N, C-alpha and C positions, 0 to 999 in steps of 0.2 A: 504494500500500500504506500502510495507516495504522499508527500507533504501537501501537495495541491489537493488531493482527494480528501484528506482529513480536514483541511481548511474549508473546503466546499461543504462538507457534512456539518461542520459546526456553524457555518453561516446559515444553512438551511434550518437547523433546529432553533436557532435564536429567532429567526424570522417567523417561525410557526408558534412561538411563545413558550417552547419547552426550555429546559435548562441548557445553557450554552457552555462554552469551554471553561468558564470560571464558576460554574454552578449557580449563576444568577440569570433569571429569566429577563426577557425584554421589559416586562412590566416592573420588575424590581429595579432595573436600571433607570427606567423612566421616573419612578417614585423617588429614587435617590437623587436624581437631577433636581427634582422639585424641593429637595431638602427634607423629605420625610422618610422615615424608615417604614417600608411596607412589610407588614407581618400579618399572616393569616391566623396565628395562634391567638387563643383567648388571653386576655390580660387579667391579671390578678388585681382586683379592686381594693382588697384589704378592708372590707366593711364588716366582717363578722363580729369583731369585738368580743365581749365576754360571752355572748351566746354561741360562739363558734364551737364550743364544747358539745353542743347538741347535734352537730352535723346536719344531715338532711331531715332530721326528725322534727315533729311537732308543728310544722308549718312556718311560713315566713312571718306572718303577723305575730304569732306567739313569741317567736325568737326575737323579733324586733322590740316587742314590749318588755321582755326580760332584759334586753340590752339597755333600753332607755331607763328602766327602773334602777338597774345596777350602776349605770353612769351617774344618775342623779344621786344615788346613795354615796358614791365616791367623790362627788363635787365638794368644794369648799363651802362650809356652813358657818354662819356667824354665831358666836357665843352669846347667849342671853345676858350673861354677867359682864364680860369685859368688852364684847363687841368685835373681837378679833375673828378672822376667818380660819379658825384652827380646830373646829369641832370634828371629831372622828367617831365612827361607830365602834363601840366596844363589844356589843352583843345585840341580841334581838331587842330592839327598843331602848337600848342603853347608849347614851351619847356622852362624850367627855371632851372638854376643851383641853388641848395640850399646852396652852399658854398659861391659863390660870388654874387648871385642875378641876374646874367646876364640872360635876357629873350630874346628869339629870335623865329623866325618862322622856321618850318621845315616841314617834311612830317607828314601825319596824324598818322602813326604808328611808324615812325622812325624819329629821329631828323635831319638826313641828308639822302636825297633820292639819289638813283643812278644817276638820272638826275642832281641833285644839285651838286654832286661830279664832274660830267663831266663839268658843267658850271664853277665851281670854278677853276678846272684845266686849262680850256681854258683861263680864265681871267688872271690867274697867268702867263701862257705862253705868252700872249699878252703883259702884263706889263713888263715881262723880256725882250722881244724883243725891247720895247720902251727904256728901260734903256741902252741896248747895242748900240743903234744908236747914 
């Protein structure tokens, strides 16, 4: 086989869109000229978060809810005593400020639940009425 025959074969394969002499198709070369890397493989989005331990089980919505709840639980929370964002969860419903050491009970996943906020507001309003009288 001569060099001219192998060169003709490689030109023909590149023109038809198949892999050429360097293993790159005509489309890949065109995309590289445009400045983009053309890749047909799926990209890893990295969105699983803490719910990735469930794999493909339990459905997308349930896994997303678990991930949102756990992210909210790990967020910074303000201490009711000193006001610093240093409150950490110590156990189920037990929260402690790592700055001043204040330990208190709250919700399982949040240091203050929506119901607890309503009760606190009602108590403050009742105490304010007593002071006005």
